C-alpha positions as CSV (number, residue, x, y, z in Angstrom):
1,M,54.3,134.6,71.1
2,R,57.7,133.9,69.6
3,T,59.4,130.8,70.7
4,I,63.0,131.1,71.6
5,A,65.0,128.0,71.1
6,I,68.0,127.7,73.4
7,A,70.7,125.1,72.1
8,V,72.3,123.2,74.8
9,L,75.7,121.6,74.4
10,A,75.9,118.6,76.6
11,F,79.2,118.6,78.6
12,T,80.9,115.3,79.2
13,L,84.2,115.0,80.8
14,S,85.6,111.5,80.3
15,C,87.7,109.9,83.0
16,E,87.9,106.5,81.5
17,A,92.0,106.9,81.8
18,Q,91.7,108.2,85.3
19,Q,89.7,105.4,86.8
20,P,92.3,102.8,88.1
21,S,90.7,99.4,88.7
22,D,92.4,99.6,92.3
23,A,90.6,102.8,93.1
24,L,88.9,102.2,96.4
25,Q,85.1,102.9,96.2
26,V,84.0,105.0,99.2
27,A,80.5,106.1,100.1
28,P,79.8,109.8,99.6
29,E,78.7,110.5,103.2
30,V,82.1,109.0,104.4
31,M,84.1,111.2,102.1
32,A,82.0,114.1,103.0
33,A,83.2,113.7,106.4
34,Q,86.8,113.9,105.0
35,S,86.3,117.3,103.1
36,I,88.7,119.9,103.8
37,S,87.8,122.8,101.4
38,K,85.0,123.2,98.8
39,T,84.9,125.7,96.1
40,P,81.4,126.8,95.3
41,P,80.3,126.5,91.7
42,L,79.6,129.3,89.6
43,Y,75.9,129.6,88.3
44,P,76.3,129.7,84.5
45,P,74.5,132.7,83.3
46,I,72.6,130.8,80.4
47,A,71.3,128.4,83.0
48,R,70.2,131.1,85.3
49,A,68.3,133.0,82.4
50,A,66.7,129.8,81.6
51,H,65.8,129.2,85.3
52,V,67.6,125.8,85.2
53,Q,67.9,124.3,88.7
54,G,68.7,121.0,90.1
55,D,71.5,118.7,91.4
56,V,74.5,117.5,89.5
57,V,75.9,114.2,90.4
58,V,79.7,114.1,89.8
59,R,82.0,110.9,90.0
60,A,85.2,112.1,91.5
61,L,88.7,110.4,91.6
62,I,90.6,111.5,94.8
63,G,94.4,111.0,94.8
64,T,96.5,109.9,97.7
65,D,97.2,113.6,98.9
66,G,93.5,114.3,99.0
67,S,93.2,116.4,95.7
68,V,90.6,115.6,93.3
69,V,92.4,114.3,90.2
70,D,89.7,113.8,87.8
71,A,85.7,114.3,87.8
72,E,82.9,113.5,85.4
73,A,79.2,114.6,85.7
74,I,77.1,111.5,85.5
75,S,73.6,112.9,85.8
76,G,71.8,116.5,86.2
77,P,70.9,119.3,84.0
78,A,73.5,119.5,81.1
79,M,73.7,123.4,81.6
80,L,75.1,122.9,85.0
81,R,77.3,119.9,84.6
82,R,80.4,121.9,83.4
83,S,80.3,124.3,86.3
84,A,79.9,121.4,88.9
85,V,82.8,119.4,87.4
86,D,85.1,122.7,87.4
87,A,84.2,123.3,91.1
88,V,84.7,119.7,92.3
89,L,88.1,119.6,90.6
90,Q,89.3,122.4,93.2
91,W,88.0,120.5,96.0
92,T,90.4,118.9,98.7
93,Y,90.0,116.0,101.2
94,Q,91.9,114.7,104.1
95,P,93.9,111.7,102.5
96,F,91.7,108.6,102.9
97,L,93.6,105.9,104.9
98,K,93.5,101.8,104.7
99,N,95.7,100.2,107.0
100,G,97.4,103.4,107.7
101,K,98.2,103.8,103.8
102,P,96.6,106.6,101.9
103,M,94.6,105.3,99.1
104,V,93.2,106.4,95.7
105,V,89.6,106.9,96.2
106,Q,86.6,107.1,93.8
107,T,83.1,108.6,95.2
108,T,80.4,110.7,94.0
109,V,79.5,114.1,95.0
110,T,76.3,116.1,94.6
111,V,76.2,119.8,93.6
112,H,73.1,121.7,94.2
113,Y,72.0,124.7,92.2
114,E,69.0,126.6,93.2
115,I,68.0,130.3,91.9
116,A,66.9,132.5,94.9
117,K,63.3,133.8,94.6
118,E,62.9,137.4,94.0
119,A,61.5,139.6,97.1
120,P,61.8,136.6,99.5
121,P,60.2,136.9,102.9
122,S,62.5,137.6,105.7
123,V,63.3,134.5,107.7
124,T,63.0,134.6,111.4
125,G,62.7,132.1,114.3
126,S,64.7,129.1,115.6
127,P,67.6,127.6,113.6
128,V,66.6,125.1,110.9
129,R,67.3,121.6,111.5
130,I,69.5,120.2,108.8
131,A,71.0,116.6,108.3
132,A,74.6,115.9,109.0
133,G,75.3,114.6,105.4
134,M,73.6,117.7,104.0
135,M,75.8,120.2,105.9
136,A,79.0,118.2,105.1
137,G,78.4,119.2,101.7
138,H,78.5,122.9,102.7
139,I,81.9,122.8,104.4
140,V,84.1,125.4,103.1
141,Q,87.0,125.1,105.7
142,K,88.0,122.0,107.8
143,A,90.5,122.0,110.6
144,N,91.8,118.6,111.3
145,P,91.8,117.5,114.9
146,V,94.9,116.7,116.9
147,Y,94.9,113.3,118.4
148,P,95.7,113.7,122.1
149,P,99.0,112.0,123.0
150,E,97.5,110.5,126.2
151,A,94.5,109.0,124.0
152,R,97.0,107.6,121.6
153,A,99.2,106.1,124.3
154,A,96.1,104.4,125.9
155,H,95.1,103.2,122.2
156,V,91.9,105.3,122.5
157,E,89.7,105.4,119.2
158,G,86.1,106.2,118.4
159,T,83.8,108.8,117.3
160,V,82.9,112.3,119.0
161,V,79.4,113.3,118.1
162,M,78.5,117.0,118.6
163,H,75.4,119.2,118.4
164,A,76.1,122.3,116.6
165,I,74.6,125.7,115.8
166,I,75.9,127.2,112.6
167,G,75.5,130.7,112.2
168,K,74.1,132.8,109.1
169,D,77.6,133.5,108.2
170,G,78.6,129.9,108.2
171,T,80.7,130.0,111.4
172,I,80.1,127.7,114.4
173,R,78.1,129.6,117.0
174,N,77.4,127.0,119.6
175,L,78.9,123.4,120.0
176,T,78.2,120.8,122.7
177,V,79.3,117.2,122.9
178,E,76.7,114.5,122.9
179,S,78.7,111.3,122.8
180,G,82.6,109.9,122.4
181,P,85.5,109.0,124.5
182,E,86.3,111.5,127.0
183,M,90.0,111.7,126.2
184,L,88.9,112.9,122.6
185,R,86.2,115.4,123.2
186,D,88.2,118.5,123.9
187,S,90.2,117.8,120.8
188,A,87.2,117.3,118.6
189,V,85.6,120.5,120.0
190,E,88.7,122.7,119.3
191,A,88.9,121.5,115.8
192,V,85.3,121.9,114.8
193,R,85.2,125.3,116.2
194,Q,87.4,126.5,113.4
195,W,85.3,125.1,110.7
196,T,83.5,127.4,108.2
197,Y,80.5,126.6,106.0
198,Q,78.7,128.2,103.0
199,P,75.7,130.0,104.6
200,Y,72.6,127.7,104.2
201,L,69.9,129.5,102.2
202,L,66.2,129.1,102.8
203,N,64.1,131.0,100.1
204,G,67.5,132.8,99.1
205,E,67.9,134.0,102.6
206,P,70.8,132.7,105.1
207,V,69.6,130.9,108.3
208,E,70.9,129.6,111.3
209,V,71.3,125.8,111.2
210,N,71.0,123.1,113.8
211,T,73.0,120.0,113.0
212,V,75.0,117.3,114.2
213,I,78.9,116.9,113.6
214,A,80.8,113.6,114.1
215,V,84.4,113.5,114.4
216,N,86.2,110.0,113.8
217,Y,89.5,109.1,115.5
218,K,91.4,106.1,114.4
219,M,95.0,105.2,114.9
220,E,97.2,104.1,112.2
221,A,98.1,100.5,111.9
222,T,101.1,99.7,113.7
223,S,104.2,98.3,111.6
224,P,105.0,94.8,112.1
225,P,107.8,93.9,114.7
226,P,111.2,93.7,112.9
227,P,112.4,90.0,112.2
228,P,114.6,88.4,114.9
229,A,118.4,88.8,114.4
230,R,118.7,85.0,114.1
231,V,116.4,82.1,113.8
232,R,117.0,78.2,114.4
233,V,116.5,76.3,111.2
234,S,116.5,72.6,110.5
235,A,119.5,70.9,108.7
236,G,117.1,69.7,106.1
237,V,115.6,73.0,105.2
238,M,119.1,74.6,104.9
239,A,120.3,71.9,102.8
240,A,117.9,72.9,100.2
241,L,119.2,76.3,100.1
242,L,122.8,75.2,99.7
243,E,124.4,76.8,96.6
244,K,128.2,76.1,96.9
245,K,129.7,73.0,98.7
246,V,133.4,72.5,99.2
247,M,134.1,68.8,99.9
248,P,136.8,68.2,102.8
249,V,140.3,67.1,102.1
250,W,140.6,63.3,103.1
251,P,143.5,63.2,105.5
252,P,146.0,60.1,104.8
253,D,145.9,59.2,108.6
254,A,142.2,58.6,108.4
255,T,142.8,56.1,105.7
256,R,145.3,54.1,107.8
257,Q,143.3,54.2,110.8
258,N,140.1,53.0,108.8
259,V,138.0,56.1,110.3
260,N,134.3,56.0,109.6
261,G,131.3,57.7,111.4
262,T,129.7,61.0,111.0
263,V,130.9,64.7,111.7
264,V,128.3,67.0,113.2
265,L,128.9,70.5,113.1
266,H,127.0,73.8,114.4
267,V,127.3,76.6,112.0
268,V,125.6,80.2,111.8
269,I,124.8,81.4,108.4
270,G,124.8,85.1,107.9
271,K,122.3,87.1,106.1
272,D,124.3,87.0,102.9
273,G,124.2,83.2,103.0
274,S,128.0,82.7,104.1
275,V,129.1,80.7,107.0
276,I,130.1,83.3,109.8
277,E,130.7,80.8,112.6
278,A,131.5,77.0,112.8
279,D,132.5,74.5,115.4
280,V,132.5,70.6,115.2
281,I,130.1,68.9,118.0
282,S,131.0,65.3,117.1
283,G,132.9,63.1,114.9
284,P,136.3,61.3,114.5
285,E,139.2,63.8,115.7
286,V,141.4,63.1,112.8
287,L,138.7,64.5,110.3
288,R,137.6,67.6,112.3
289,P,140.1,70.1,111.0
290,S,139.4,69.3,107.3
291,Y,135.7,69.2,107.8
292,L,135.6,72.4,109.6
293,E,137.8,74.1,106.9
294,A,135.6,72.9,104.2
295,V,132.2,73.9,105.6
296,Q,133.4,77.3,106.4
297,Q,133.6,77.9,102.5
298,W,130.0,76.6,101.8
299,Q,127.5,79.4,100.5
300,Y,123.8,79.4,100.9
301,R,121.0,81.3,99.5
302,P,119.6,83.8,102.2
303,Y,117.0,82.5,104.4
304,L,114.0,84.9,104.3
305,L,111.5,85.6,107.3
306,N,108.6,87.9,106.3
307,G,110.6,88.8,103.2
308,E,113.6,89.9,105.1
309,P,116.9,87.9,105.3
310,V,117.9,86.8,108.7
311,E,120.9,84.7,110.3
312,V,120.3,81.2,110.7
313,D,121.5,78.7,113.5
314,T,121.7,75.1,112.3
315,T,123.6,71.9,112.2
316,I,125.4,70.0,109.4
317,A,125.9,66.2,109.4
318,M,128.5,64.5,107.2
319,N,129.0,60.8,106.6
320,V,132.5,60.0,106.8
321,L,132.3,57.0,104.5
322,M,130.7,58.8,101.8
323,A,133.5,61.5,101.9
324,A,136.0,58.8,101.9
325,E,134.8,57.1,99.0
326,R,134.7,60.5,97.1
């Protein structure tokens, strides 16, 4: 018997430049539930001829739009790796949200290769029980559920779990709800009835499948409330933000009257740091006009609240003796 040697070129698709350190690591079963469409892999003729079968595990990088932006085969038969990567690169997912923001995700997916046996026996009987995670990997088309407005208004979240019978052609034949919030059930059923799967093969023959499907509903994180239009801030804090200080002109009458004491002003500082309102609360009458005119020209750094500039309500106290000496 002549031995035929088959040379196999191992395929490796590098994704070192496409694996950002901030990519969120997500479990395969979680991302399987996010799947929208899956392109079936092509069985390489050389692998089929050599009767090569098995699973190829692919590390996938999924972008914020749900598309697979990079993929790398990390285990599995060498003859099947390139086919698996080519297929996975065409898969699409619902964007993975964290705090309402789409994230770049890194996960792994398993692509199964099996050669159908010749002259298989016909398969009859009850639907075959298949795990939810296994069937999630067979999804071809996935309709997203519509969040019911009344459930959103009532802040209802949760998971609707359904028992499904999937026909030999991959369509949903029967669907019953097992658990989940009442307000979300109709929406989940309506969406899942539109899903399609790759036919599940047993001994090379398509069979009906008995499985469980879970649809998760989670409301997006709400935006923080807008900052208040105006906040009260102490004089000491605002003094540290003062950038431009115009000193008051000392009236001649104040010298003759030997005026002393403190002038206290109430001011409102705008978002740009300028004084937009000012009035004198107390202090010698002869000094009030000049002190008011001076303070109206002061300039501050904008006061930030949660990173946003806001108007400030504060007071300014100026010692008369210090002003007179200057």
